[in-house]
Structures are given as C-alpha cells and as structure tokens.
C-alpha positions as CSV (number, residue, x, y, z in Angstrom):
1,M,-69.3,15.1,-151.4
2,P,-70.9,16.5,-148.3
3,I,-68.4,17.9,-145.9
4,E,-69.7,16.0,-143.2
5,I,-68.4,12.6,-144.4
6,I,-65.2,13.3,-145.4
7,P,-62.8,11.3,-143.6
8,E,-61.1,12.9,-141.2
9,W,-57.2,12.3,-142.9
10,M,-58.7,14.6,-146.2
11,T,-59.0,17.5,-143.9
12,S,-55.5,17.5,-143.2
13,L,-54.7,17.8,-146.7
14,E,-53.5,21.2,-148.8
15,D,-55.3,21.6,-152.1
16,E,-52.6,20.4,-154.0
17,D,-52.6,17.3,-152.1
18,V,-55.8,16.4,-153.4
19,A,-55.3,17.6,-156.6
20,F,-52.4,15.0,-156.7
21,I,-54.7,12.2,-155.8
22,K,-57.0,13.1,-158.1
23,K,-54.5,13.3,-161.3
24,F,-52.8,9.9,-159.7
25,L,-55.9,7.8,-159.7
26,Q,-57.0,9.7,-163.5
27,A,-53.3,7.8,-164.2
28,S,-54.8,4.6,-162.8
29,G,-52.3,4.5,-160.3
30,S,-49.4,4.5,-162.5
31,L,-46.3,6.8,-161.1
32,K,-45.1,6.4,-164.8
33,E,-48.4,8.2,-166.3
34,A,-48.5,10.8,-163.3
35,A,-44.7,11.5,-164.0
36,K,-45.4,12.3,-167.9
37,Q,-48.8,14.1,-166.8
38,Y,-46.4,16.4,-164.4
39,G,-43.9,16.5,-166.7
40,V,-41.6,15.1,-163.8
41,T,-39.1,12.3,-163.5
42,Y,-40.5,9.2,-162.0
43,P,-38.5,9.5,-158.3
44,T,-40.0,12.8,-158.5
45,V,-43.7,11.7,-158.5
46,R,-42.7,8.5,-155.8
47,L,-40.9,11.5,-153.7
48,R,-44.7,13.1,-153.3
49,L,-46.4,9.9,-153.3
50,D,-44.4,8.7,-150.2
51,R,-44.6,12.2,-148.6
52,L,-48.4,12.2,-149.3
53,I,-48.8,8.7,-147.7
54,Q,-46.7,10.2,-144.7
55,K,-49.2,13.0,-143.9
56,I,-52.3,10.5,-144.3
57,Q,-50.4,8.4,-141.8
58,I,-49.8,11.2,-139.2
59,A,-53.5,12.6,-140.0
60,E,-54.5,8.7,-139.0
61,D,-52.6,8.0,-136.0
62,T,-54.7,8.8,-133.2
63,S,-52.4,8.5,-130.6
64,N,-50.5,11.1,-131.3
65,E,-50.5,14.0,-128.9
66,P,-51.2,17.6,-130.8
67,Y,-47.5,19.0,-130.8
68,I,-46.0,15.5,-131.9
69,A,-48.6,15.5,-134.7
70,L,-47.8,18.8,-135.8
71,V,-43.9,18.3,-135.7
72,K,-44.2,15.4,-138.0
73,R,-46.5,17.3,-140.4
74,L,-43.7,20.1,-140.3
75,A,-41.3,17.7,-141.0
76,V,-42.8,15.8,-143.8
77,N,-43.8,19.5,-145.8
78,D,-40.3,20.4,-145.4
79,K,-40.8,23.5,-142.9
80,I,-38.2,21.6,-140.7
81,D,-35.8,18.9,-141.2
82,F,-36.1,15.3,-139.8
83,D,-33.0,15.6,-137.3
84,T,-34.9,18.8,-136.0
85,A,-38.5,17.1,-135.5
86,K,-36.4,14.2,-134.0
87,I,-34.7,16.2,-131.2
88,L,-38.0,18.5,-130.6
89,I,-39.8,15.4,-130.5
90,S,-37.2,13.3,-128.3
91,E,-36.9,16.8,-126.0
92,Y,-40.7,16.7,-125.1
93,R,-40.9,13.2,-124.9
94,K,-38.5,13.7,-121.8
95,M,-40.3,16.3,-120.4
96,K,-43.6,14.8,-120.4
97,G,-42.0,11.0,-119.4
98,G,-42.6,9.2,-122.5
99,N,-40.0,7.0,-125.2
100,E,-38.0,9.4,-126.9
101,N,-36.9,6.8,-129.5
102,D,-40.5,6.3,-130.8
103,W,-40.4,8.3,-134.0
C-alpha cells in the first residue's frame, strides 16, 4: 500500500503493533488462536488487543490536544501509570480552563 493512503491511525502504531494486527488477522480474529501462536494466555492477548484498541482510539480522537494525546499514549504504552496521566491531564485542563474530569 502506498504510504500516501495509509490511514492516519496506523501511522501512530509501532512495528510490534502492526505485527500483532497481522498475526491476529491470520488467526481469523481468534484470541485463542493468537494466544497459541504467541505462546501466551488468552487474557494476555486480550489485554494486548485492548491496549491496541486504546491506541487507535487516541489516534483517531481529533478533539485531543497534542499534549493530552501524548499523555494518553504514554499511559497506554505503560510509560506512565494511569493515575499520573489523569493528574497531568486534569492539571493541564485546569490551566486551560477545560473540563478536568474528561479522560
């Protein structure tokens, strides 16, 4: 696929995310089969898929300000914990005069 037609949400994914999507599709979308391919448990694959879904949702949410999107990406990628992310976003929104309870 030419680079010009890659969806915006895909450009924010890491190589390992794309590899996971490929294996998941090759497993016909079966979490059980993907878990077998990776040699991990079903809950582990479910968690990986949930985090990938969160990454895609963050990338598609055009209403996010760049700072908020960055903090959310850091939390989804386990670079910071969710409580810290919520505090950072809340304080940022207070400074900007926005809704501090909107995660």
